[in-house]
N, C-alpha and C positions, 0 to 999 in steps of 0.2 A: 185530789183536792183542787188543783188548777182547773180541771175539767168542770167540776161543780161550780167553781167561781165564774168561769166564762159562761156556763149555761144559765146561771142566775142573771148575769148581765143581759144575755140574749133574750131571756124570757120575761125580764122586768121584775123578777121576784127578788126579795132580799136575800143577800148572801149570808153564809154562816161560816165562821164566826163573824160577827158584825164589828164595826169600828168600836161600838160601845163595849162589846165583849173584850176587845183588845185593851181598852182603857182600864176596865175593871182588873184585868190580869196584871197590867203594868202597875197599877196602884197597889194591889196586893203583893206583888213581887217586891216592890220597893219597901213596903212595910216590913217584909220578912228580912230583907237585907239590913234595914235600919235597926231592927230588933237584934239581929245577930251581931251587928257591929257595936251596939251599946250595951247589950246584955239586959235590956229593959223592954217592957211591953211598949208597943207602938200603936197609936190610934190609926185606924184605917178610914180614909175618907169614903163615905158612902155616896154614890151618885144618886141624885133624885130619880124616881121612876119616870120613865118616858111616857 
């Protein structure tokens, strides 16, 4: 994974996962934690399309 990341930087292409992917994962993970803590459904903030 690190090799792919460094190669993306060297070649100028976008890396994967992207920062946006990381934000999506974090938002979803937090919604899961919140729902588990409260026992209720939790809304998940949807990022606008880039």
